[in-house]
N, C-alpha and C positions, 0 to 999 in steps of 0.2 A: 700300317695303313689298310692291311686286309683284314687284321684282326678288329680293326674299328669298325670296318664295313659290315663285317660279318655280325657284330654285335648290334649295330643299328639295324640290320636286316632281322634278325631275331627280336629284336625289341619291336619292331614295326609289326611284324608277324602276330607276336602276341598281342599286341594291343588291338589289330585287327580282328582277332579271334574274341578277344574280351568284347569288343564292341559289336560283335554279331552276336554274342550270348545276351547282351544287354537289350536288344531291339527287341520291339513286339513280333510275338511269332503267331502265324496264323495256322500252322499245322505242319504236317508231313506229306510229302507225295512222293512215288515212285517215279523216279524220270526213266522211263523206257529206253529213250536214246543211248544213255551210258549206264543203265543197269545199276542204278544208284538210288538209294533213299536221300531225300535233300528236304531241308525247312524250308518254310516261306517266311521271309523277315521283312520288316518294314512296316509301311503303312498303306492304306487302299490307295492305288494310283502311284505309289513309290515303293512298291514291294519287288523284291528279287529272291532267288533261289541262293541258299547257303551252299558251301562246299558240301561233299557228300559224306553223309553221316555214316552210312554203310555202302559199300560198292561190290561189285562182282556178283551181283544176283539177276536171276534170271525172270524172276517177278517177285513182288511185294504187295501186300494188301494192308492198308493202313487202317488201324483202329480209329474210331470217333474222338477219342480223347489224344489222339497225335503221340502217343508214348510207346505203342507197341506196333508190331504188325506180324503176321504171317508172312513169311519170304521161302522163295523156292531156290535152292543153290545146288549144282551136281545131282538133280535127281531126288535130293532128300527135302522135307518139310521142316523149316525152322521158326522158332519164334523170337522176333526182335525185341529187344527191350531198350528202355532209357534213351528213347529217339531224341527226348528234348533236353539230355544231359550231354556232358563232353565224352562219356564213357558208354556209348551204346554198345549192346553185346548181343551174338547171334548164338542160340543153343538149339540143339535138336530136339524135335517135339516126340520123338518115338513113333509117330505116326505110320501106319503101315503102307501108307500110299502118299506120294507127292502129288498125285493127280488133283488139280485143282480148276475144273473149267468155270466155277462159281463160287465166290466166297462172299459170306455176310458175317457181320459182328454184331453182337447185342448192343444197345444203345448205352449201356454204361462200359463197354469194352472189356467186360470180364469174360466173355466167350465167344467163339467164333465156331462158323461150320464152312465146310468146304466140300463142294459137290464134285464127283467125278463122273460125266456121262458115260466113259466107256465100263465101267463097272456097275452103275447104276446105285452108287453109294454116297453116304454123307459122312465125313469124318468130323465129329462134334467134340472140339476142345474147350474144356472148362479148367476151373482153379488154374488161372494162368499165371499166378503170383508163385506158384510152386513148381519145383524142377525134378522130374519132367511134368507137364501139365496132365491132368485126366484127359484122355482119348478113349472115345467110343466110335466103332463104326455102325452105319444104321442103313439097311439095305431100303431104297426108295424105288426101287424098278417097277413095283406093282402099280404106282401111281401114273406112271405115264413115261413117254420118251424125252419130251421136250420141258425141261425145268428153266422157266422165264424168269424166274424172280424168288427170293427168300429172304426171310428175316428170322432173327434168333432172338428169343425170349430173355428178359433179364435173367441174368445168372446162368443162362444155358441151360434152361429146365427142359425146354423142347424148342423144334424149329419148324416155322408154317413155310411151306413151298409151294409156289404156285407153277402149276404144269398146264401148257396148252396142248391139248385142249382138256385136260383132266382134272380141272378144277383146284381148287386149295386144300392142301392137306397139311396136317400136323404130324410131326414124326419127334418121338421121346424114346431114350434107350429103355429097352426093355417092356415096352409098349407096342400095341400094334397100331398100324397108319390109322388116322381117322380123316374122312372127308369133312370139311367143314362148312366149304361153299361150293356150289356148281359152277362159280364163275370161270367163263371157258377162255378168258381173253386178259387175265390179269398180267398187267406188264410192270406193275411197281408194287411193293409189299411194305409196310413199316409197322412194328409195333407202338404202340402209345408208350411215352416214359414210364408209366406205372405198369405197363403190362398187362392191363387188363382188357385191353381192345386192339384188333388188328385192323389196320386200314389197307385198303387196297384200290389200285387204279385200274380199270377196266377200258381195254380200248376199244371194243365191239360198242359198248353202250354209252361210251365217254362220260363215265361215271365214278365217282368215288365211293366206294362201299366200307361200311364200318361193321366189322363182325365182332360183337360184344361175348363175354364170356367163354372166349375161344378153348380154354382148357377144359370147360365142363360140360355147358350147354350152349352151344353156338347159336347165336341169333344174329342175321344179316339183315341190315336195311341200307338204304340209299343215304350215304351222307351229304353227296353234293353232285350236281349235274355238271358237265363242262360245255362250254359253248362250242357249238359243231361249226361247220359239219363233220369235222374229223379232228382226232386227237391222235397223239401218240406219247403217252406217258413214258418219260425216262428214269423217274425217281420220285420218292416221297420222304419227307424228313420233317423233323420238328422244330420250331424255333420259340424265341421268347418265352424260355422257361417251360417249353411243352404246351404254351396256350394258343398256338397257331401250327397249322399243317401247311407244308408248302409241297406243291406239285410242279416238276419242271415237263414241259410240253415241246418237243422238237417239233410238231406241226404249224403250233401259232408261236413258237420262238418266245416264249415266256415263261414267267415263273408266278404261279398263282397261290395265292395265300388264303387260308379258312381259318374263320376264329372257331376255336372248338367250343367255346362257351355258349356263343350265339348260334354256332351250325351255320354259319352263313359266309359267303366271299368278304374277304376284308381287304383285296388288293389284287392288282395283276402288274407285273413289270415287263414291258416289251424287251428284248435282247436282241442284239445285232448278230448274234450267231445263235444256231440250232445248238440247246445242251444236249451232253450224252450221258450225263448223271445228274446226280445230286448227293454228293458225297459231304457228310458233315467233317469238318476241320474243327481245331482244338478250342475255339472261342465260343463255340455254340451259336453264333449267329452268322460264321461263314462258310459256304460250302463252295466244294470244287464241283463245276458243271463240264468241264472239259479239259481233258490232260494233253500233254504234248506226245504225241506219237510219233514224230518224226524230229530229228536234228534240226533245231531253229524255230520249232513250232512253240508258241507261248501257252501258259495255262490261263484259263478263264476261271474267274473266282467272282461267286455273287455273294453280296453282303447283304443279309435280310434286314439287320438293324438301319441301315442305310437307304435299302431297296436300289442298290447300283449295283453295275458290274464291272469289273476290272480285269486288267492282264498282269500277268506275271512272266517276264522276259525268260526265255529258256537259259540264256547265260546271266553270269553275274551282271550287276550294274542296273540300277533303277532308271526306268524311261516313264 
């Protein structure tokens, strides 16, 4: 009887794992309460977190495609790969420092940058499909003390970093730093999917700026103005295959959309919570806007295609 019971339990466990693997996936998140990476499974309004894909991590920063992450464990910087498979791996990057006060990924998930405030340096990691990945350290201390936001160009050719109040700079390996905009309060930055323009949300002027020809001859213009009297941009991202720009604002508790072709607002969705980020998830139209910081906290996810907000319970089970 015990053998039969064990066989049934193993069969049920295997069936549950197979069922999880066949469910729609909205991406991966770092679950800080239990130091694990988990997948978001299921449908909008009935989603839940998978069992840990990797655990025992001090921190993890998920790539936009949901397949890999930069992770910190025991004072070392690792690259986590295969997050959407049954065999996720964790390999050392060879980076000189694990200090990561701010991390940004390129939109194509091929490169990442980690900023260390104490040393005033960026660790730029490219060629992430190789082992170890290519890693370069860039000194950014001359641009300012407070790095508020940064974005990595496609392929990792350079990094755009917004300092308060030092303006927006670009940093590339073996090239001197370049000031590309005097915007003193840029709270969020994002490259267009093609990488030819940099968009930034300025907190002081409540405006979205577009910087064209970032790598060659930067030209800055006002792309859109935000309804006042105050704003606090928490993130910029692209949706609808790069045709719409999204902005999350914690003051207005909203996500605003702008049509890139018409250069005009295309909608605004009011939220029940204040967004803390706008992190792309694997589907390309779903974005994490608030993580679970404490045990029992849910995740909040914004679906751009449906213009709706839903939550993912902290523990298993759809609600």
